[in-house]
C-alpha positions in Angstrom: -14.2 -47.5 94.8 -17.0 -49.6 93.5 -16.9 -51.1 90.0 -19.1 -48.5 88.4 -16.8 -45.6 89.5 -13.8 -47.5 88.4 -15.3 -48.1 84.9 -16.2 -44.4 84.6 -12.6 -43.5 85.4 -11.2 -45.8 82.8 -13.4 -44.3 80.2 -12.3 -40.8 81.0 -8.7 -41.8 80.9 -9.4 -43.2 77.3 -11.2 -40.2 76.2 -8.3 -38.0 77.4 -5.7 -40.2 75.8 -7.5 -40.1 72.5 -7.7 -36.3 72.6 -4.0 -36.1 73.3 -3.3 -38.4 70.4 -5.6 -36.4 68.0 -4.0 -33.1 69.1 -0.5 -34.6 68.5 -1.5 -35.8 65.0 -3.1 -32.5 64.2 0.0 -30.7 65.4 2.3 -32.9 63.3 0.1 -32.3 60.2 0.2 -28.5 60.7 4.0 -28.6 61.1 4.3 -30.8 58.0 2.1 -28.3 56.1 4.2 -25.4 57.2 7.4 -27.1 56.3 6.0 -28.1 52.8 4.9 -24.5 52.2 8.3 -23.2 53.3 10.0 -25.5 51.0 7.7 -24.6 48.1 8.3 -20.8 48.8 12.0 -21.0 49.3 13.0 -23.6 46.7 10.3 -24.6 44.1 8.6 -21.1 43.8 11.6 -18.9 44.6 12.1 -17.5 41.2 8.4 -16.7 40.6 7.9 -15.0 43.9 11.3 -13.2 43.7 10.2 -11.8 40.3 6.7 -10.7 41.8 8.6 -9.0 44.7 10.9 -7.2 42.3 7.9 -6.1 40.2 6.3 -4.7 43.2 9.3 -2.5 43.7 10.3 -1.9 40.0 8.3 -1.0 37.0 9.3 -1.1 33.4 8.4 2.1 31.4 8.8 1.8 27.6 10.6 4.4 25.6 9.2 4.5 22.2 11.5 5.2 19.3 11.3 8.1 16.9 9.9 7.1 13.5 12.2 7.4 10.6 11.8 10.3 8.1 10.9 9.7 4.4 12.6 11.8 1.8 12.2 12.0 -2.0 15.2 11.5 -4.4 16.3 15.2 -4.0 15.9 15.3 -0.2 12.5 16.8 0.0 10.7 15.5 3.2 7.7 13.5 2.4 6.9 12.2 5.8 8.1 14.0 9.0 7.6 14.0 12.8 6.4 17.2 14.6 5.9 17.6 18.3 2.4 17.6 19.4 0.7 18.3 22.8 -1.5 15.5 24.0 -3.6 15.0 27.1 -2.6 11.7 28.8 -4.0 9.7 31.7 -2.3 7.1 33.9 -5.4 5.0 35.0 -3.9 3.5 38.2 -3.3 7.0 39.7 -6.8 8.1 39.2 -9.4 7.2 41.9 -12.6 7.7 39.8 -11.7 7.3 36.1 -15.3 7.7 34.8 -15.8 10.9 36.8 -12.4 12.3 35.6 -13.2 11.6 32.0 -16.5 13.3 32.3 -15.0 16.4 33.9 -12.2 16.5 31.2 -14.8 16.1 28.4 -16.6 19.2 29.7 -13.6 21.3 30.5 -11.9 20.8 27.1 -14.8 20.2 24.8 -13.7 16.6 24.0 -16.0 14.4 21.9 -17.6 11.0 22.7 -15.3 9.7 20.0 -12.2 10.8 22.0 -13.5 9.0 25.1 -14.3 5.8 23.1 -10.8 5.8 21.6 -9.3 6.2 25.1 -11.2 3.3 26.5 -10.1 1.1 23.6 -6.5 2.1 24.2 -6.9 1.5 27.9 -8.0 -2.1 27.3 -4.9 -2.7 25.3 -2.3 -1.2 27.7 -1.3 -1.6 31.4 -2.8 0.6 34.0 0.5 2.3 34.9 1.2 3.4 31.3 0.3 6.9 30.1 -2.5 6.7 27.6 -3.4 9.6 25.3 -7.0 10.8 25.6 -6.7 13.7 23.2 -3.9 14.4 20.7 -3.0 17.7 19.1 -4.3 20.0 21.9 -4.8 23.6 20.8 -3.5 26.6 22.9 -6.9 27.2 24.5 -7.2 23.6 25.6 -3.7 23.6 27.0 -4.4 26.9 28.9 -7.7 25.6 30.4 -6.1 22.4 31.7 -3.1 24.2 33.1 -5.3 26.2 35.4 -7.1 23.0 36.6 -4.3 20.5 36.6 -3.8 20.4 40.4 -7.3 18.9 40.6 -6.6 16.2 38.1 -3.9 13.8 39.7 -2.8 11.1 37.2 -3.5 13.5 34.2 -0.8 15.4 32.4 0.0 17.2 29.1 2.8 15.4 27.3 4.7 16.0 24.1 4.8 13.3 21.5 6.3 13.2 18.1 3.5 12.9 15.5 3.6 12.0 11.9 2.9 14.6 9.3 2.8 14.6 5.6 3.8 18.0 4.2 2.6 17.1 0.6 -0.7 15.7 1.7 -2.7 14.5 -1.3 0.3 14.6 -3.6 1.9 11.6 -2.0 -0.8 9.7 -0.2 -1.2 6.8 -2.5 2.7 6.2 -2.6 3.9 7.1 0.8 0.8 6.0 2.5 0.0 7.0 6.2 0.3 5.8 9.8 -2.7 5.4 12.0 -3.7 4.2 15.5 -2.9 0.5 16.2 -6.1 -1.5 15.9 -7.3 -4.7 17.5 -6.4 -6.6 14.2 -2.9 -5.1 14.3 -2.4 -6.3 17.9 -3.1 -9.9 16.9 0.1 -9.8 14.7 2.3 -7.4 16.5 5.0 -8.3 19.0 3.7 -6.2 22.1 7.3 -5.7 23.3 8.3 -4.0 20.1 5.3 -1.6 20.2 5.1 -0.9 23.9 4.5 2.8 24.2 3.7 3.1 20.5 0.2 4.1 19.4 0.7 4.3 15.6 1.7 1.9 12.8 2.0 2.2 9.1 -1.4 1.4 7.5 -0.7 1.7 3.7 2.0 2.6 1.1 5.7 2.8 2.0 4.7 3.4 5.6 3.3 -0.1 5.7 5.8 -1.9 3.5 8.8 -0.7 5.5 7.2 -0.5 8.9 9.9 -2.5 10.6 12.6 -0.2 9.3 10.8 3.0 10.0 9.5 2.0 13.5 12.9 1.4 15.1 13.5 -0.4 18.4 11.7 0.3 21.6 13.8 1.1 24.8 12.9 1.1 28.4 13.5 2.5 31.8 13.5 0.5 35.1 11.7 2.7 37.6 11.9 2.2 41.3 8.4 2.9 42.9 7.0 3.4 46.3 4.1 1.6 47.8 1.7 3.8 46.0 3.3 2.8 42.7 4.8 6.2 42.0 8.3 6.5 40.6 11.0 7.5 43.0 14.0 7.0 40.8 15.5 5.4 37.6 17.4 2.2 38.2 18.4 1.6 34.6 17.8 2.9 31.0 18.0 1.2 27.7 17.6 3.9 25.1 15.4 3.3 22.0 16.9 3.0 18.6 15.3 5.5 16.2 13.7 4.2 13.0 15.7 4.3 9.8 15.4 7.3 7.4 14.2 6.2 3.9 15.1 7.9 0.6 12.6 7.1 -2.1 13.3 7.3 -5.8 10.1 9.5 -6.1 10.7 13.0 -7.5 8.2 15.3 -5.8 8.5 17.9 -8.6 7.8 15.2 -11.3 4.9 14.0 -9.1 3.4 17.5 -9.2 4.0 17.8 -12.9 2.1 14.5 -13.6 -0.9 15.3 -11.5 -1.1 18.9 -12.9 -0.9 17.4 -16.5 -3.9 15.2 -15.8 -6.0 18.3 -15.4 -9.6 17.6 -14.8 -9.3 13.9 -15.6 -9.1 11.2 -12.9 -6.4 8.6 -13.6 -3.0 7.5 -13.0 0.5 8.2 -14.1 3.5 5.9 -13.3 7.1 6.9 -14.5 10.0 4.7 -14.0 13.9 4.5 -14.7 13.8 1.7 -17.2 17.3 0.5 -16.3 16.7 0.2 -12.5 12.9 -0.1 -12.1 13.0 2.9 -9.6 9.7 4.7 -9.6 10.0 8.4 -10.4 6.3 9.4 -10.3 3.4 7.4 -8.8 0.1 9.3 -9.2 -3.5 8.1 -8.5 -6.0 10.9 -9.0 -8.1 12.0 -7.1 -6.3 11.5 -3.9 -6.9 12.4 -0.2 -5.2 14.1 2.7 -3.5 11.4 4.9 -2.8 13.8 7.8 -6.4 13.4 9.5 -5.8 9.6 9.6 -2.8 10.0 12.0 -5.0 11.5 14.8 -8.0 9.5 14.0 -10.3 10.9 11.2 -13.8 11.6 12.3 -16.3 9.0 11.1 -18.3 11.6 9.2 -15.2 12.7 7.1 -14.2 9.0 6.5 -17.8 8.2 5.4 -17.6 11.2 3.0 -14.4 9.8 1.5 -15.7 6.4 1.1 -19.0 7.4 -0.5 -17.5 9.9 -2.9 -18.2 8.9 -6.5 -14.6 9.8 -7.4 -13.3 7.3 -5.0 -10.4 9.2 -3.7 -9.2 6.4 -1.4 -8.9 4.0 -4.4 -5.4 3.5 -5.6 -5.8 3.5 -9.4 -2.1 3.2 -10.1 -1.9 0.0 -8.1 -5.4 -1.5 -8.0 -7.2 -0.1 -11.0 -7.6 -2.8 -13.6 -8.4 -1.3 -17.0 -8.5 -2.5 -20.5 -5.2 -1.5 -22.0 -6.6 -0.9 -25.6 -4.1 -0.6 -28.3 -1.0 -0.1 -25.9 -0.6 -3.9 -26.1 0.0 -3.8 -29.8 3.8 -3.4 -29.7 4.0 -6.4 -27.4 1.8 -8.4 -29.5 3.9 -7.5 -32.6 6.9 -8.8 -30.8 4.9 -12.0 -30.1 4.1 -12.4 -33.8 7.8 -12.0 -34.8 9.1 -14.1 -32.1 6.8 -17.0 -31.6 4.6 -16.8 -34.6 5.4 -17.0 -38.3 5.0 -13.3 -38.9 7.3 -11.4 -41.1 7.5 -7.7 -40.4 7.2 -6.9 -44.1 4.1 -8.9 -44.7 1.1 -6.8 -45.5 -2.4 -7.3 -44.2 -5.4 -5.8 -46.0 -7.5 -3.6 -43.7 -10.9 -2.8 -45.2 -12.2 -1.3 -42.0 -13.5 -4.5 -40.4 -12.8 -8.1 -39.8 -15.1 -11.1 -39.9 -14.5 -14.7 -38.7 -15.3 -17.4 -41.2 -19.0 -18.3 -41.3 -19.9 -15.3 -39.2 -21.6 -12.1 -40.1 -20.4 -10.3 -37.0 -18.1 -7.5 -38.0 -15.1 -6.5 -35.7 -14.6 -2.9 -36.7 -11.4 -0.9 -37.1 -11.2 2.5 -35.5 -11.0 4.0 -39.0 -14.2 3.4 -40.8 -12.7 3.3 -44.2 -9.8 1.1 -43.2 -6.0 1.5 -43.5 -5.5 -0.5 -46.7 -2.6 -2.7 -47.0 -0.3 -2.4 -43.8 2.8 -4.1 -42.5 3.6 -4.5 -38.9 5.3 -1.1 -38.5 2.5 0.9 -40.2 0.0 -1.2 -38.2 1.5 -0.1 -34.9 2.2 3.5 -36.2 -1.5 3.9 -37.3 -2.8 1.5 -34.6 -4.6 -0.7 -37.3 -7.2 -3.0 -35.4 -7.8 -5.3 -38.2 -4.0 -6.2 -38.4 -4.0 -7.2 -34.8 -7.4 -9.0 -35.0 -5.8 -11.3 -37.5 -2.4 -11.6 -35.7 -4.1 -12.5 -32.4 -6.2 -15.1 -34.2 -3.1 -16.6 -36.0 -1.2 -16.9 -32.8 -4.0 -18.4 -30.7 -4.9 -17.2 -27.2 -2.6 -19.6 -25.3 0.5 -18.8 -27.2 -0.3 -15.0 -27.0 -1.0 -15.2 -23.3 2.2 -17.1 -22.5 4.2 -14.5 -24.5 2.6 -11.5 -22.9 3.1 -13.1 -19.5 6.9 -12.6 -20.1 6.3 -8.8 -19.9 4.2 -9.2 -16.7 0.7 -9.0 -18.1 -1.6 -10.8 -15.8 0.9 -10.8 -13.0 1.8 -8.5 -10.0 4.9 -6.4 -10.6 6.2 -6.8 -7.1 6.3 -3.1 -6.5 7.1 -2.2 -2.8 3.6 -0.9 -2.1 1.1 -3.4 -0.6 -2.3 -4.2 -2.2 -1.4 -4.6 -5.8 -3.6 -6.5 -8.1 -2.5 -8.8 -10.8 -4.8 -7.8 -13.7 -5.8 -10.4 -16.2 -4.3 -11.7 -19.6 -6.7 -14.5 -20.3 -6.0 -18.1 -21.6 -8.2 -21.1 -22.3 -7.3 -22.5 -18.9 -8.0 -19.1 -17.2 -11.5 -19.1 -18.6 -12.2 -22.8 -17.8 -11.6 -22.1 -14.2 -14.0 -19.1 -14.2 -16.7 -20.0 -16.6 -18.8 -23.1 -17.7 -18.3 -21.9 -21.3 -15.3 -22.8 -23.6 -13.1 -20.2 -25.1 -14.5 -18.7 -28.4 -12.5 -17.5 -31.3 -14.1 -14.1 -31.2 -12.6 -13.6 -27.7 -9.1 -14.1 -29.2 -10.0 -11.4 -31.8 -10.8 -8.7 -29.4 -7.9 -9.7 -27.1 -5.8 -8.6 -30.0 -6.7 -5.0 -29.4 -6.6 -5.1 -25.6 -10.3 -5.5 -24.9 -12.5 -8.4 -23.7 -11.1 -10.1 -20.6 -7.7 -8.2 -20.7 -7.2 -6.0 -17.7 -4.0 -4.2 -16.6 -3.0 -1.9 -13.8 -1.2 1.4 -14.7 1.9 0.2 -12.8 1.9 -3.1 -14.7 1.7 -1.1 -18.0 4.6 1.1 -16.9 6.8 -2.0 -16.1 6.0 -3.7 -19.4 7.0 -0.4 -21.1 10.3 -0.3 -19.2 11.1 -3.9 -20.2 10.3 -2.8 -23.8 12.7 0.2 -23.4 15.4 -2.1 -22.0 15.1 -4.5 -25.0 14.2 -7.4 -22.7 15.7 -6.6 -19.3 13.1 -7.4 -16.7 13.0 -4.9 -13.8 10.8 -4.7 -10.7 9.2 -1.3 -9.8 10.7 -0.1 -6.5 10.3 3.2 -4.6 12.9 2.6 -1.9 16.3 4.0 -3.1 18.3 4.1 0.2 18.3 3.5 4.0 20.1 5.5 6.5 20.5 4.6 10.3 18.0 2.5 12.2 18.4 -1.0 13.5 17.2 -3.0 10.5 18.8 -3.8 7.2 17.5 -2.7 3.9 16.0 -5.5 1.8 18.0 -6.7 -1.2 17.1 -5.2 -4.6 15.3 -7.7 -6.8 17.3 -8.8 -9.9 15.6 -9.4 -13.2 16.2 -11.8 -16.1 16.6 -10.9 -19.8 14.0 -11.9 -22.3 15.5 -13.8 -25.2 14.2 -12.0 -28.2 16.1 -11.3 -31.5 17.7 -7.8 -31.7 16.1 -7.2 -35.2 12.6 -7.8 -33.6 13.2 -5.1 -31.0 14.5 -2.7 -33.7 11.2 -3.2 -35.8 8.9 -2.6 -32.9 10.7 0.3 -31.3 11.0 2.1 -34.7 7.2 1.7 -35.2 6.7 3.3 -31.8 9.1 6.2 -32.7 6.9 6.7 -35.7 3.8 6.8 -33.6 5.1 10.1 -32.3 7.3 11.4 -35.0 5.8 10.4 -38.3 3.0 12.1 -40.2 0.6 9.1 -39.8 1.5 8.4 -36.1 -1.5 8.5 -33.7 0.5 10.7 -31.2 2.1 13.0 -33.7 0.5 16.0 -31.9 3.1 15.9 -29.1 6.2 15.7 -31.4 6.5 19.5 -32.0 9.5 21.0 -30.2 10.9 17.8 -28.8 14.7 17.7 -28.7 14.8 13.9 -28.4 13.0 10.9 -29.9 10.0 9.4 -28.0 8.8 5.9 -28.5 5.1 5.7 -27.7 1.9 4.0 -28.3 -1.6 5.3 -27.9 -4.6 3.4 -26.6 -8.3 4.1 -26.4 -10.2 1.6 -24.3 -13.9 1.0 -24.5 -15.9 1.1 -21.3 -18.8 -0.6 -22.9 -19.5 -2.5 -26.1 -21.0 -0.7 -29.0 -23.6 -3.0 -30.8 -23.5 -4.0 -34.5 -24.9 -1.2 -36.6 -24.6 1.3 -33.9 -22.2 4.2 -33.9 -20.1 5.5 -30.9 -20.5 9.3 -30.7 -18.5 10.6 -27.7 -20.7 13.8 -27.4 -23.8 11.7 -27.0 -22.5 9.4 -24.3 -22.4 10.1 -20.6 -19.0 11.1 -19.2 -18.7 8.0 -17.1 -19.4 5.8 -20.2 -16.7 7.5 -22.5 -13.6 5.6 -23.5 -10.4 5.6 -21.3 -7.4 7.3 -22.8 -4.0 5.6 -22.5 -0.5 6.2 -23.6 2.8 4.4 -23.0 6.2 5.9 -23.9 9.9 5.9 -23.2 12.6 8.5 -24.0 15.0 9.2 -25.3 14.2 6.3 -27.6 17.8 5.5 -28.3 19.0 5.6 -24.6 15.9 5.5 -22.5 16.0 7.3 -19.2 12.3 7.3 -18.4 9.3 5.0 -19.2 5.8 6.4 -18.6 2.3 4.9 -18.5 -0.7 7.3 -18.5 -4.3 6.5 -17.9 -6.9 9.2 -18.2 -10.4 7.9 -17.1 -13.0 8.5 -19.8 -10.5 10.8 -21.5 -11.7 9.6 -24.9 -8.6 9.6 -27.1 -5.1 8.4 -26.1 -3.4 10.6 -28.6 -5.1 13.8 -27.7 -5.4 13.4 -23.9 -3.0 10.8 -22.5 0.0 11.5 -24.7 0.3 15.2 -23.8 0.3 14.1 -20.1 3.2 11.8 -20.8 5.1 14.4 -22.7 4.7 16.9 -19.8 6.2 14.3 -17.5 9.1 13.4 -19.8 9.9 17.0 -20.5 10.0 17.8 -16.8 12.4 14.9 -16.1 14.7 15.2 -19.1 14.7 19.0 -19.6 13.4 20.3 -16.2 10.6 22.2 -17.8 6.9 21.5 -18.6 5.7 22.6 -22.1 
């Protein structure tokens, strides 16, 4: 072998040895990778992959609970559940979902809105869950689908319990309603609690006590085949039905109140003074809550929203109105308790009041005035001049602080969401909202419940109940009892007692009795035939200011610009069992329009009849 051949042989050997070494290293790396992966799968990722494996074999199907029933104080059902047939789809079992939806839309006459709602629900739920496309199928739709069902795998007709409100408009603003869970709801809900549930309380009692009414969701562990179809039930955790609620509301009293309002829009709130339990909670006009459960058509909803009567607006809870003269009994107490007012001291009423160095006249409702009046006769006859002077002598801050003890300018805490606090102004309140200081003339008109003062009807009813209790503060509450369910009823709020001298209560309450039962009382028209004493106070609240030298003539003013009529009362005056606040929008006069409404409610509650 020559030298050249020898070198070529040596090079070949080196190349071969290098390839052997590379192959060995590559083999060792591959083995190491396999070992590492095996360690990861068997040890580090065991729990994760075991769970995935179990999920491939077992699926969890939610079992939604039945929503609790809502009753009135006498056992009348205010919110119930009724079976309803719904068309439901399981997306993962349908090969061509778009085509299936189009065929179902044609077959059953479904609207684009139905499909849009389904798409929205589909995005919120898992593909193996049964999602409703159309609720409340009629008999014709059920028959049409039954014939074609074999051609629609993954589509079925299911029976669901759907909310219904048998009294419709009569209880809409108190009981509220449930509706479909929205995107906003999903941001705050615990998905595990609402799995399989498509409705949630949106307003009223339905919203406040959603947790109690909803109950607790159960579930089934389903064994499935490779196609994902159930082949057996491995385990079942039953749902816990929602609690049944008993409200203090009396549906017959509710009907009597709304009937008594007649053609007027407005609000009536009646309470048990001793407990704060709400007996009637009327906001008129109202609306039928039942269409909201299934999904109200947009055109119908737009019609409700654009109505000039605003039926969706909860006047009892959110309507802020000038209280007019209904505040006079409370201001009289303020004068006696925190001012230097003597109940017997007389004030001259010539029919108007003027501030020093001012030509502006603040008029009394009686043109010729009331002459010399003390506190009792000022309340009985609703003398404006007396309360102009009283407010000015107290000053706005002292008056505001005292009225706040009765809840003016504050939310009552009633168990219906969305309440507004109203306004009882002070110098600080105006400073925060205006660049102008407080003016004495603003204190003057505050004395007759005008100017910045604004109250809600429920706020006025609560203040009347505190007056009836001679200072015991109560919180309005509709919930009267809870039965069943998984949650506990919230504790009843406890109120304090206002420290006011007994003789001061006597003076003001006797004056309120005279409002109804004396010859000069502004509500004497409702006294005839009463078998008990009523303590009341009328109020007539201006909607707009009448200029100096001008005269308000109701017949010449558009209806929407006429005064509001108000009346507060409690009865029997000696042992109050009911306190009422009535507001009749643009009713004109509290004594002739609002007081008869209150009498009808009190007679219904105390004697079981309506005059």
